[in-house]
C-alpha positions, 0 to 999 in steps of 0.5 A: 339505360346501362346494362347494369340496370336493364330488365332481362328480356324474359321479364320485360313484358311481365314487369311492364304489365304489372306496372300498368296495373299499379298505375291503374290502382293509382300507385305513385310513380315513385312507388312504381319505380321502386318496385321495378328497381327491386324486381329488376335487381332480382331478375338480373341475379336469378337468370330465370324466367319469372314463371320458373322462379321458386320459393327457394330462389326468393328465400335465398334473395331475401337472406343475402348478406348485408341486407337490412331488415327494412330492405328485407321487408321491402323486397318481400312486399315487392314479391308478394305484390308481383307474384300475387298479380301474376297469379291473379292474371293467369301468368302463374298457377301459384304464388311462391311467396305464399306460406313464407313467414312475415318479416317483423318490423324493427321496434328500434326507435328512430331518432328525430333530428336535434334542434341544433342540426335544424338550426344549422340547416336553416343557416345554410348559404343555399336558399334552396336548401334552407327552404327544403329544410323548413318544409321537412322540419316545420311542415313535416313533408316527406322528401318526395313531397318536397321535391314536387311542391309547386308555388301554385299549391299555396292557398290562402284560406280563411285562417291563413296560408296552407299548402296542398301536399301531394302525398303517397298513393296520389293522396293529397292533404292540406297542411297549414303553414307559418307566415314565414314559410308561406312567404318563402314559398311566395318569393319563388313564384308559381311553378316548381319550387325546385326545378330539375335539370336535363328535362326533368320537371323537378328535382328527385327525392334523392336530391332532397335527401342529399341536400338535407344530409349535407346541411344538417347531418341527418336525413330528411325523415329525421326532420319529419320526426322532429316535426311530429315530436314538436307538434305532439308537445305543443298540441298537448298530445293531439295524435290524431291531428298529427296523423292528418298533418303527416298523411299517415293511414295508421295511428300506430305509424304516427305514434312511432314518429313521436320521440319521448324524451327523458325530460318529458317523462320526468315532467309527467312523473312530477305532474302525477305526483302533484295530482296525487297531493291535490287529491289527498285533501277532503276539504 
């Protein structure tokens, strides 16, 4: 590990104990690694012992130049988790994050990948990239979920082929697959679909991100949004089913994934006018 990424000595024991606590609560290794990375960056910056950090130190870190709203929310969540744990375990008498204002989620709608971009990705000369794009666009998987798919996760139930998806927080879900996608997975056999290098079991989520972005011009999450929107249209608005397929805890989160186009809105208006016309006759 480079000095740039090393955890300062006064923080090592605290962060290791906090990591063990997160594992006890069944948080995923991806989440734990992200939280360690976030707290490590702050620890190297502040130069203080974790027990001496003040609310002012945290406010300055959250207000640093160039930090986007989503990153700011993520850092605040990390601080709340870390110092909440420290307070509960007697490391500190206070939680410096308490009383800080919450950071509102941006209401700006994120774009779903256009069909043309998905079609270009499907024509990639790399079979691995093609399969990754299918898992994102046709099954709605997150990049970390795609990275850890195994051929053994494919199951044949009474209705057809499905995939056991290993989701966030150690929560598995079953996602039905098209015959085409199931066939592509079967071709790769058992074990990891996307084996890693240098002793890693499988590729990481960042590799999935890079492959999808290079092939389509869009990040994997925009393909997941494309899946949500397509599922919404073809299911006549069955948001509850889409929520289960995406593995969301909140229905509001699922609704935020669905992009309603101008054409869809116009169709609704025309259908509403037609309903009005049909309802005027008394027979």
